[in-house]
C-alpha positions in Angstrom: 52.1 13.8 57.7 49.8 15.6 60.2 46.9 15.2 57.8 47.6 11.5 57.3 47.6 11.0 61.1 44.3 12.9 61.3 42.8 10.6 58.7 44.1 7.5 60.6 42.7 8.8 63.9 39.3 9.5 62.3 39.3 6.0 60.9 40.1 4.4 64.3 37.3 6.4 65.9 34.8 5.3 63.3 35.9 1.6 63.5 35.5 1.7 67.3 32.1 3.2 67.0 30.7 0.5 64.8 27.3 -0.5 66.2 26.7 -4.0 67.6 24.3 -6.5 65.9 21.6 -6.1 68.5 20.3 -2.5 68.3 21.9 -0.2 65.7 21.3 2.9 67.8 22.2 1.4 71.2 25.6 3.0 72.0 26.6 1.0 75.1 28.4 -2.3 75.4 26.1 -3.4 78.2 23.1 -5.4 77.0 20.0 -3.2 76.5 17.2 -4.2 78.9 14.4 -1.6 78.8 12.7 -2.6 82.1 13.8 -4.2 85.3 12.2 -7.4 86.6 11.0 -7.3 90.2 11.5 -11.0 90.5 15.2 -10.5 89.7 15.7 -8.4 92.8 13.0 -9.6 95.2 12.3 -13.0 96.7 10.3 -11.9 99.7 6.5 -11.8 100.2 4.4 -11.1 97.1 3.5 -7.5 96.4 0.3 -8.4 94.6 -2.8 -7.1 96.3 -1.2 -4.3 98.2 -3.7 -1.6 99.1 -3.2 2.1 99.8 -1.3 4.9 98.2 2.1 5.6 99.6 1.7 9.3 98.8 -1.1 9.6 101.3 1.2 8.6 104.2 3.7 11.5 104.9 6.3 9.3 106.6 6.0 6.6 104.0 6.2 9.2 101.2 9.3 10.7 102.7 10.9 7.3 102.9 10.1 6.4 99.3 11.4 9.8 98.0 14.7 9.4 100.0 15.2 5.8 98.8 14.6 6.7 95.2 17.0 9.6 95.2 20.3 8.3 94.0 22.1 11.2 95.6 21.2 9.7 99.0 24.0 7.3 99.9 22.9 3.7 100.2 24.1 3.4 103.8 21.8 6.3 104.7 19.0 4.8 102.8 19.4 1.5 104.6 19.5 3.3 108.0 16.2 5.1 107.1 14.6 1.7 106.3 15.6 0.3 109.6 14.4 3.3 111.5 11.1 3.3 109.6 10.6 -0.4 110.3 10.9 0.3 114.1 8.5 3.2 113.9 5.9 1.4 111.8 5.1 -1.2 114.5 2.5 -3.8 113.5 2.1 -2.0 110.1 5.8 -2.6 109.3 5.2 -5.4 106.7 2.5 -3.6 104.8 4.3 -0.2 104.7 7.7 -1.6 103.8 6.2 -3.6 100.9 4.4 -0.5 99.7 7.7 1.3 99.9 9.4 -1.4 97.9 6.7 -1.4 95.2 6.9 2.4 95.0 10.7 2.6 94.9 10.9 -0.1 92.3 8.4 1.7 90.0 10.1 5.1 90.4 13.6 3.8 89.8 12.5 1.5 86.9 10.8 4.6 85.3 14.0 6.7 85.8 16.1 3.9 84.4 13.8 3.6 81.3 14.2 7.4 80.8 18.0 7.0 80.9 17.7 4.1 78.4 15.6 6.3 76.1 18.2 9.1 76.4 21.0 6.7 75.5 19.1 5.6 72.5 18.7 9.2 71.3 22.4 9.8 72.0 23.4 6.7 70.1 21.3 7.8 67.1 23.0 11.3 67.1 26.4 9.7 67.4 25.6 7.4 64.5 24.7 10.4 62.4 27.9 12.2 63.4 29.9 9.0 62.5 28.4 9.0 59.1 29.2 12.7 58.6 32.8 12.2 59.8 33.2 9.2 57.5 31.9 11.1 54.5 34.0 14.2 55.2 37.1 12.0 55.8 36.7 10.5 52.4 36.2 13.9 50.8 39.5 15.0 52.5 41.3 12.0 51.1 40.1 12.8 47.6 41.0 16.4 47.9 44.5 15.6 49.1 45.1 13.2 46.3 44.1 15.8 43.7 47.0 18.1 42.8 44.5 20.7 41.5 42.8 21.0 44.9 42.7 24.5 46.4 45.0 24.6 49.4 42.6 26.8 51.3 39.7 24.5 50.8 41.8 21.5 51.8 42.8 23.4 55.0 39.1 24.1 55.7 38.2 20.5 55.3 41.1 19.5 57.6 39.7 21.8 60.3 36.2 20.5 59.8 37.3 16.8 60.1 39.4 17.7 63.1 36.5 19.4 64.8 34.1 16.5 64.0 36.6 13.9 65.3 37.1 15.9 68.5 33.3 16.2 69.1 32.9 12.5 68.3 35.7 11.6 70.8 34.3 13.9 73.5 30.9 12.3 73.2 32.4 8.8 73.4 34.2 9.7 76.7 31.0 11.2 78.2 29.1 8.0 77.0 31.4 5.7 79.0 30.0 7.3 82.2 26.4 7.5 81.0 26.3 3.8 80.0 27.0 2.9 83.7 23.9 4.7 85.0 21.3 2.0 84.2 23.4 -0.6 86.1 23.9 1.8 89.0 20.1 2.1 89.3 19.8 -1.7 89.1 22.3 -2.0 92.0 20.4 0.5 94.1 17.1 -1.3 93.5 18.7 -4.6 94.5 20.3 -3.1 97.6 17.1 -1.4 98.8 15.1 -4.6 98.2 17.6 -6.6 100.2 17.5 -4.1 103.0 13.7 -4.1 103.1 13.7 -7.9 103.2 16.2 -7.9 106.1 13.9 -5.4 107.9 11.0 -7.7 107.5 12.7 -10.7 109.1 
């Protein structure tokens, strides 16, 4: 009975892991978008033609690094934007637009790296699903054969149990990881909105 339950559970896991029609290796339910669009988060002044390197301005560089760090809470990031806007004086617009451009590029790059990592994870999970499916079928055949060696059957049960557990653990970790790209999008949007407010 226990073995039948194991086979059923493995089957449920594999059915739930069936890839969607869009990208066979993409493991998330969210739609895969490899890069963000600035136009989707920014409706303020155009960023084309901005001159200067934000890295050469120590205060601007510090601001960009703080805004791009997801461990910095958004309310603190927004307060830093307001304080920077006051200190920048008549260069406020130029510097804030440079900051926005830099933060957008940094977070879009970080998000793309996360997407790539999720793709690799999805490919590995797909391979594990294929192995689990194959071993589950082998176990069914062995259990249906009266001549099967009990020790070998037990080893296959343990193997399928382990593979199913690894598969499930990865699925649970994936549910959090799949949220990361959208969290980055939300941060970009919130920072863009705060910069736009500071420019008004």
